[in-house]
C-alpha positions as CSV (number, residue, x, y, z in Angstrom):
1,M,-4.5,-17.1,5.3
2,K,-1.1,-16.9,3.8
3,K,-2.1,-13.1,3.0
4,V,-2.6,-12.7,6.7
5,F,0.0,-14.1,8.0
6,L,2.5,-12.1,5.4
7,S,0.6,-8.8,6.1
8,A,0.8,-9.4,10.2
9,L,4.5,-10.2,9.7
10,V,5.4,-7.2,7.4
11,L,3.5,-5.1,10.0
12,S,5.7,-6.5,12.5
13,T,9.0,-5.8,11.1
14,M,7.6,-2.0,10.8
15,A,6.3,-1.9,14.1
16,M,6.7,0.3,17.3
17,E,6.8,-1.1,20.6
18,A,8.1,-0.8,24.2
19,Q,8.3,-3.4,26.7
20,Q,7.9,0.0,28.3
21,S,7.5,2.7,25.8
22,F,10.4,5.3,26.2
23,S,12.1,3.2,29.0
24,G,14.2,4.8,31.5
25,F,12.9,8.3,30.5
26,R,9.4,8.2,31.5
27,E,9.8,7.9,35.2
28,S,12.1,11.1,35.1
29,P,10.6,14.4,36.7
30,Y,12.2,16.5,33.7
31,A,10.3,14.0,31.2
32,G,7.3,16.7,30.9
33,V,3.7,15.6,29.9
34,L,5.3,12.4,28.7
35,Q,4.8,11.5,32.2
36,A,0.8,11.7,32.1
37,T,1.1,8.4,30.0
38,T,2.9,6.4,32.7
39,N,0.8,7.4,35.5
40,P,-1.1,11.1,35.7
41,A,-0.2,12.0,39.3
42,Y,3.5,12.4,38.1
43,M,2.4,15.7,36.7
44,I,2.0,17.7,39.7
45,S,5.8,16.4,40.7
46,S,7.2,17.7,37.2
47,K,10.1,20.0,37.9
48,R,8.7,22.3,35.4
49,S,6.0,24.6,35.5
50,W,4.7,24.0,31.9
51,D,5.9,21.5,29.2
52,A,5.2,21.2,25.7
53,N,5.6,18.1,23.7
54,L,6.5,18.1,19.6
55,F,6.7,14.6,19.0
56,L,8.2,11.5,20.7
57,V,8.4,8.1,18.9
58,N,9.2,4.8,20.5
59,F,10.0,1.9,18.1
60,D,10.2,-1.7,19.2
61,L,10.4,-5.3,17.7
62,A,10.5,-8.4,19.6
63,N,10.3,-11.7,19.6
64,N,12.0,-15.1,21.3
65,A,13.5,-16.9,18.5
66,I,15.9,-14.3,16.2
67,K,18.4,-12.2,17.4
68,M,18.4,-8.5,16.8
69,D,21.6,-7.1,16.2
70,T,24.0,-5.6,13.8
71,G,24.2,-8.8,11.9
72,L,20.2,-8.9,11.4
73,M,20.2,-10.4,7.8
74,N,22.3,-13.3,9.0
75,S,20.1,-14.0,12.2
76,F,17.4,-14.1,9.6
77,N,19.2,-16.3,7.4
78,D,20.1,-18.7,9.9
79,Y,16.5,-19.1,11.3
80,T,15.3,-19.5,7.6
81,R,17.9,-22.2,6.8
82,S,16.6,-25.7,6.0
83,D,18.5,-28.5,7.5
84,A,16.9,-30.4,10.5
85,N,19.8,-29.4,13.0
86,N,18.8,-26.0,12.7
87,P,17.9,-25.2,16.7
88,L,15.4,-22.1,15.8
89,L,12.8,-24.8,14.3
90,S,12.4,-25.8,17.8
91,H,10.9,-22.7,18.6
92,N,7.3,-21.5,18.3
93,I,7.5,-18.1,17.5
94,N,6.3,-15.6,20.4
95,A,6.3,-11.8,19.1
96,K,5.2,-8.5,20.4
97,L,4.7,-5.2,18.3
98,N,3.6,-1.6,18.9
99,I,3.3,1.9,17.5
100,D,3.7,4.6,20.4
101,V,3.8,8.0,19.0
102,L,3.1,11.1,21.4
103,G,2.3,13.8,19.5
104,P,1.8,17.8,20.2
105,S,1.0,17.5,24.2
106,L,1.0,20.1,26.8
107,F,0.5,20.6,30.7
108,V,0.6,23.7,33.1
109,K,0.8,23.6,36.3
110,I,-1.9,26.1,38.1
111,N,-0.3,26.2,41.4
112,N,1.0,23.7,44.1
113,Q,-1.9,21.6,44.4
114,H,-3.3,21.2,40.6
115,T,-2.0,20.6,37.3
116,V,-3.6,20.0,34.1
117,G,-2.7,18.7,30.7
118,I,-3.9,17.5,27.2
119,F,-2.0,15.0,25.1
120,S,-2.5,13.4,21.8
121,R,-1.4,9.7,21.0
122,V,-1.3,7.0,18.1
123,R,-0.5,3.4,19.0
124,A,-0.5,0.1,17.3
125,L,0.1,-3.1,19.3
126,G,0.2,-6.6,18.3
127,N,0.9,-10.1,19.3
128,V,1.7,-13.1,17.6
129,R,1.2,-16.3,19.8
130,N,2.6,-19.7,19.8
131,F,3.4,-19.7,15.8
132,D,5.4,-22.8,14.5
133,A,8.7,-21.8,13.3
134,K,8.2,-24.7,10.3
135,L,4.9,-22.9,9.3
136,L,6.4,-19.7,9.2
137,Q,9.5,-20.9,7.3
138,S,7.1,-22.9,5.0
139,I,5.4,-19.0,4.2
140,F,8.7,-17.8,2.9
141,A,11.0,-20.8,1.4
142,D,9.7,-23.1,-2.0
143,G,9.5,-26.4,-1.1
144,K,12.9,-27.8,-2.5
145,D,14.7,-25.4,0.2
146,L,13.0,-26.8,2.9
147,D,13.9,-30.3,5.0
148,L,10.6,-32.1,4.3
149,T,11.8,-35.4,3.3
150,Q,9.6,-36.8,6.0
151,P,6.4,-35.2,6.9
152,Y,6.9,-32.5,9.6
153,N,4.0,-32.7,12.2
154,L,2.5,-29.6,13.8
155,S,0.0,-28.4,16.1
156,L,-2.1,-25.7,15.0
157,N,-4.3,-25.1,18.2
158,D,-4.3,-21.6,19.5
159,Q,-1.4,-20.3,16.9
160,E,-2.7,-16.8,16.5
161,I,-1.8,-13.2,15.5
162,A,-3.8,-9.9,16.9
163,A,-3.4,-6.5,16.2
164,H,-5.2,-3.0,17.3
165,I,-4.8,0.6,15.9
166,F,-5.8,3.6,17.9
167,S,-5.6,7.1,18.5
168,E,-6.4,9.3,21.4
169,I,-6.6,12.7,22.6
170,G,-6.3,12.8,27.0
171,F,-7.2,15.5,29.4
172,S,-5.3,15.0,32.3
173,W,-5.5,16.4,35.7
174,A,-2.9,15.7,38.9
175,G,-3.2,17.2,42.2
176,E,-1.5,17.2,45.9
177,L,-3.9,15.6,48.2
178,Y,-1.5,16.0,51.6
179,F,1.6,17.7,52.2
180,D,3.5,18.3,55.7
181,G,7.0,18.6,54.0
182,H,8.1,15.1,54.6
183,N,5.4,13.3,53.3
184,A,3.1,14.0,49.9
185,I,0.4,12.0,48.7
186,K,-0.7,13.0,45.2
187,A,-3.4,11.8,42.6
188,G,-4.2,11.9,39.2
189,A,-6.5,11.0,36.2
190,S,-6.8,11.3,32.5
191,L,-10.2,11.0,30.4
192,K,-9.2,9.8,26.8
193,Y,-11.5,10.3,23.8
194,I,-10.4,6.9,21.8
195,M,-10.6,7.1,17.8
196,G,-10.2,3.4,16.9
197,A,-8.9,2.4,13.5
198,G,-9.2,-1.4,13.9
199,N,-8.5,-4.7,14.6
200,L,-7.0,-7.8,13.3
201,Y,-7.2,-11.4,14.1
202,A,-6.1,-14.7,12.5
203,G,-5.7,-18.0,14.1
204,F,-6.7,-21.4,14.9
205,R,-9.0,-22.3,17.9
206,D,-10.3,-25.4,19.5
207,F,-8.7,-27.6,16.8
208,N,-8.7,-31.6,17.3
209,G,-6.8,-33.8,15.2
210,T,-3.6,-33.5,13.2
211,A,-1.5,-31.4,10.9
212,S,1.6,-31.8,8.9
213,L,3.9,-30.4,6.3
214,T,4.6,-32.2,3.1
215,T,6.3,-31.7,-0.4
216,D,4.4,-32.4,-3.3
217,P,6.5,-34.8,-5.6
218,V,5.5,-33.3,-8.8
219,S,5.2,-29.6,-7.9
220,K,7.7,-29.6,-5.1
221,K,5.4,-27.0,-3.4
222,V,4.7,-27.4,0.1
223,N,1.5,-28.2,1.2
224,L,-0.8,-28.3,4.6
225,N,-2.5,-31.2,5.4
226,I,-5.3,-31.1,8.0
227,N,-7.1,-34.3,9.6
228,S,-9.6,-32.9,12.0
229,T,-12.3,-33.6,14.2
230,N,-13.2,-30.2,15.2
231,G,-11.7,-26.7,15.2
232,V,-12.1,-23.4,13.9
233,F,-9.9,-21.0,11.6
234,E,-10.9,-17.0,11.5
235,I,-9.6,-14.4,9.7
236,V,-11.5,-11.2,11.4
237,N,-10.7,-7.8,10.5
238,G,-12.8,-5.0,12.3
239,G,-13.0,-1.4,11.0
240,T,-10.3,-0.4,8.6
241,D,-9.6,-3.0,6.1
242,F,-5.6,-3.3,6.8
243,L,-5.1,-6.3,4.1
244,N,-6.4,-4.5,1.1
245,N,-6.6,-0.9,1.6
246,F,-4.7,0.5,4.4
247,K,-3.5,4.1,4.3
248,A,-1.3,6.2,6.5
249,N,-4.5,8.3,7.7
250,S,-6.1,4.9,8.7
251,L,-3.9,5.0,11.7
252,M,-5.7,8.2,13.2
253,G,-8.9,6.4,13.9
254,K,-12.2,6.9,12.1
255,E,-14.2,3.5,12.2
256,A,-14.9,3.5,16.1
257,S,-14.9,5.4,19.4
258,T,-15.1,5.3,23.1
259,I,-14.1,6.8,26.7
260,G,-11.1,5.6,28.4
261,F,-9.4,6.2,31.6
262,D,-6.2,6.2,33.6
263,L,-5.7,6.4,37.3
264,G,-3.0,7.0,39.4
265,A,-1.4,8.0,42.6
266,T,1.8,8.4,44.3
267,Y,3.7,8.7,47.9
268,E,7.1,10.7,48.3
269,Y,9.1,11.3,50.9
270,R,11.7,14.0,51.8
271,F,14.6,13.7,54.1
272,D,14.9,17.2,55.0
273,G,11.1,18.6,55.5
274,C,10.2,21.8,54.6
275,R,6.3,23.1,54.8
276,T,6.9,25.6,51.8
277,C,9.0,23.5,49.6
278,H,6.5,21.6,47.3
279,N,8.9,21.2,44.5
280,K,11.7,19.8,46.4
281,P,13.3,16.8,44.6
282,H,11.7,13.5,46.3
283,D,14.1,11.0,48.1
284,L,11.6,8.4,47.8
285,R,8.7,8.4,45.3
286,I,6.3,4.8,45.4
287,G,3.7,5.3,42.3
288,F,0.7,3.0,41.3
289,S,-1.4,3.4,38.0
290,I,-3.7,1.4,36.2
291,M,-3.8,2.7,32.7
292,D,-6.0,2.1,29.3
293,I,-9.1,1.3,31.1
294,G,-11.9,0.7,28.2
295,S,-12.6,-1.2,25.2
296,V,-13.5,-0.4,21.4
297,S,-16.2,-2.2,19.2
298,Y,-16.1,-2.4,15.6
299,K,-17.8,-3.9,12.8
300,T,-16.3,-6.6,10.9
301,N,-15.8,-5.9,7.0
302,T,-15.9,-8.3,4.2
303,E,-12.7,-9.7,4.6
304,S,-13.7,-11.3,7.6
305,Y,-14.5,-15.1,7.6
306,R,-14.6,-18.0,9.7
307,Y,-13.9,-21.5,8.6
308,Q,-15.3,-24.5,10.6
309,M,-12.9,-27.6,10.3
310,P,-14.4,-30.8,8.9
311,N,-15.4,-33.3,11.6
312,S,-14.1,-36.4,9.5
313,G,-11.7,-36.6,6.5
314,S,-8.8,-34.7,5.5
315,V,-8.1,-31.3,4.1
316,T,-4.9,-30.1,1.9
317,L,-3.8,-26.7,1.2
318,N,-0.8,-25.7,-1.0
319,M,0.8,-23.0,0.9
320,D,1.4,-20.7,-2.4
321,E,-1.9,-20.9,-3.2
322,I,-4.2,-20.0,0.0
323,N,-7.0,-17.4,-0.6
324,E,-10.4,-17.2,0.0
325,E,-11.7,-19.3,-2.6
326,K,-9.1,-22.1,-2.2
327,L,-10.2,-22.1,1.5
328,K,-13.7,-22.7,0.7
329,Q,-12.8,-25.3,-1.7
330,A,-11.1,-27.2,0.9
331,F,-13.4,-26.8,3.7
332,G,-16.6,-26.6,1.8
333,I,-18.8,-24.2,0.8
334,S,-21.4,-25.0,4.2
335,N,-18.5,-24.7,6.4
336,S,-17.2,-21.0,5.0
337,M,-19.1,-17.9,6.5
338,K,-18.8,-14.3,5.9
339,M,-18.4,-12.5,9.3
340,A,-19.0,-9.1,7.8
341,Q,-20.9,-6.7,10.0
342,K,-20.6,-8.7,13.2
343,T,-19.6,-6.8,16.3
344,V,-16.3,-7.5,17.9
345,K,-14.8,-5.9,21.0
346,S,-10.9,-4.8,21.2
347,S,-10.1,-4.0,24.9
348,L,-7.3,-1.3,25.3
349,P,-4.0,-2.6,26.6
350,T,-4.9,-2.2,30.2
351,T,-1.7,-2.3,32.5
352,L,-0.9,-2.1,36.2
353,N,2.1,0.2,36.9
354,L,4.3,0.0,39.8
355,S,7.4,2.0,40.6
356,A,9.8,2.8,43.2
357,D,11.9,6.1,42.5
358,Y,15.0,6.5,44.9
359,R,17.5,9.4,45.1
360,I,20.9,8.7,46.1
361,F,22.1,11.8,46.3
362,G,22.2,15.0,43.8
363,G,20.8,14.1,40.5
364,L,21.5,10.5,41.0
365,Y,18.7,8.0,40.8
366,V,17.6,4.6,40.7
367,N,14.3,3.5,39.5
368,A,12.4,0.2,39.7
369,S,9.2,-0.4,37.9
370,G,6.8,-3.0,36.6
371,L,4.3,-3.3,33.7
372,M,2.0,-6.1,34.4
373,N,-1.0,-7.1,31.9
374,L,-4.4,-6.8,32.9
375,T,-6.0,-7.3,29.4
376,S,-7.8,-10.7,29.2
377,K,-5.8,-13.4,27.1
378,S,-8.9,-15.6,27.4
379,K,-10.4,-17.8,24.7
380,T,-13.4,-15.3,24.4
381,D,-11.1,-12.4,23.7
382,V,-8.5,-13.5,21.4
383,Y,-9.3,-10.3,19.7
384,N,-7.4,-8.3,22.4
385,A,-3.8,-7.2,21.6
386,Y,-1.7,-6.5,25.0
387,Y,1.6,-5.2,26.2
388,A,4.0,-7.9,27.7
389,N,4.7,-8.2,31.3
390,T,8.0,-5.8,32.0
391,F,10.3,-5.3,35.1
392,S,13.1,-2.8,34.7
393,L,15.8,-1.2,36.9
394,T,17.0,1.9,35.7
395,P,19.8,3.7,37.3
396,R,19.6,7.4,36.0
397,F,21.3,11.1,36.4
398,D,18.8,13.7,36.1
399,T,19.1,17.6,36.0
400,S,17.2,20.5,34.2
401,S,19.2,20.4,30.9
402,F,20.8,16.9,30.9
403,G,19.7,13.7,31.8
404,A,21.4,9.9,31.0
405,Y,19.7,6.7,31.5
406,L,20.6,3.1,31.8
407,P,17.5,0.8,31.7
408,I,17.9,-2.7,32.6
409,S,14.6,-4.7,31.8
410,Y,13.1,-7.9,31.3
411,N,10.0,-9.2,29.7
412,Q,8.3,-12.2,28.9
413,V,9.0,-12.4,24.9
414,A,12.4,-11.1,24.8
415,K,13.8,-11.4,28.1
416,T,16.8,-9.6,29.3
417,N,17.7,-6.2,27.5
418,I,19.9,-3.5,28.6
419,G,19.7,0.1,27.1
420,F,21.0,3.5,27.1
421,G,19.3,7.0,26.8
422,L,20.4,10.8,26.9
423,R,18.1,14.2,27.3
424,L,20.2,16.8,25.9
425,G,18.0,20.0,26.4
426,P,15.0,19.8,24.2
427,L,16.3,16.7,22.5
428,T,15.4,12.9,23.8
429,F,16.8,9.6,22.3
430,G,17.9,6.3,23.4
431,S,17.1,2.7,23.1
432,S,16.1,-0.1,25.7
433,S,18.0,-2.5,24.1
434,A,21.1,-0.9,22.7
435,I,23.7,-2.2,24.7
436,S,22.3,-5.8,24.2
437,N,22.1,-5.2,20.7
438,L,25.9,-4.5,20.4
439,M,26.5,-7.5,22.4
440,K,24.8,-9.5,20.2
441,T,22.6,-11.2,22.9
442,A,19.4,-9.2,22.2
443,H,16.0,-10.7,20.7
444,E,14.4,-7.0,20.9
445,L,15.6,-3.9,18.7
446,N,14.2,-0.9,20.3
447,F,14.7,3.0,19.8
448,F,12.8,6.3,20.8
449,V,13.4,9.9,20.0
450,G,11.6,13.2,20.7
451,L,11.9,16.9,20.9
452,R,9.8,18.9,23.7
453,F,10.5,22.3,25.1
454,G,9.3,24.0,28.8
455,H,9.8,26.4,31.4
456,M,13.1,26.0,33.5
457,A,13.0,23.7,36.1
458,Y,12.0,24.8,39.7
459,P,15.0,25.2,42.1
460,N,15.4,22.7,44.8
461,N,12.9,24.2,47.0
C-alpha cells in the first residue's frame, strides 16, 4: 500500500493538468488546431486558412490543502509539521493531476463550408480522493515526529487514488451548416483512435469498523490499526506496470485500444451582416461540445490485488513495512487474491463544454465557459479518472500576431485562480494560476507553453 500511495503522490508532483487545459487561449479564433481539442466546430471559424502545431504542453498540479506559491517548500513543511494545532490536519486531501501534450497537428480549410484536421495528443489524468491528512503525514514522517500521544482515529472508507494514461490520434471535420450574413450555425466532430497505456487504482471501499494511527512504544514506528466488520482494499494496475516497470515510452499506449468521439456545435452572430463575409469576426459566439466519449478496457497485471477485511478482530500494519507479503500476513492468505488478467474498464474523461464569447470592440473579447464532468463517479466505476468541474471568465485581446489573456477560473478542487497568458507570433505561453501564485493565495500550480505556425489570418471580411 505504501508503495502505491507514494508512487501516486510522486506522479502528482510531476503531473500536468488543466482545470481547463490551456486556459484562456483555447477559445481564441487564432489558437489554430488546438481548438479541435475544445470543440471541433471551432475550426471552421478559425482566422487562419491552415495551421500546424509543433508542440503545446500544459502542466498543472492542484489540491485543496497546500498553498502553491513561491514558498512551496514552506507550505509543504507547514503541512507536515507535527503539532496538534496544525489546521491542515483537519483536511481530507483532494487533488487532481494530468498531463496534456498536444503533439504534431494540422488543419486545413478546404473552403468556407469545410475544414479538416488531424491531431496527436498524450494525456495522463489522476484524482486523489478523500485522503486523510494524518495518514498521508504518517507515510512521510517518522513516529517520533508525529503527535500521536493519543491514538488518531480516521475513516478509511472511500480513500482512493485513480490515474489513467493514454494517447490519441484524431481526425476532425468542421462545417458551416447555415449562413445568412448575420447568423451562422456550425458543427464539428472528431474520430479518435485511443491507445491506452494503463490505469492505476488504490483504495478502500465498503469499509465498516474503526481505524486509528498509533506509535509503537518500543520501535517508535507508526502503526495503522484496523478493526473491521467488512470492507475491501484494492490495488488495481491495468496495462502498463506503473509501480515497478514504468518507462517514458509507456505513455504512448501499447496495452489497449479503442475508438473515441468528440462532438460540437456553435452559433455565431454578427451585427453588421455581409452575405459573402464568412470569415468576418463574430460579435457573439455560443459553443457546445461533448468531448472524449468512450472507454478503454485493460487486462490487470501481476501487481493487482484485492484484500478482504476480516469480519471480526483487528489488524495492525507497520506503516514502514507495508508490502504484498505483510498485507497477506495481516489479512490472511484466504482473504488475499491476485487480480491478474481481470478486465477493468476506464472511461475517457468525458466532459460537457459550454462557452459564450462576446466581442466588445476591435480585438477585445470576453469569454465565459464551463467544463462539466460527465464521467461516472459511482462505486462501480472507481477506476475512472476525470476532470474537475471548472468555470472561467477570460477577458482577452486578440489580433493575428499578438494575444493577451487573463483567465479567472474556479474549480472544485483548488477554488479560485487568476492567470495570465501571451501569444507572440508562433510562441504561446501562460498560466491559469500565475497571478494567484504571486499573491500566495493559490492551491494550484499551472503553466503552458507551445509553438505553432500557420497562414496569415484572414482579413476582417
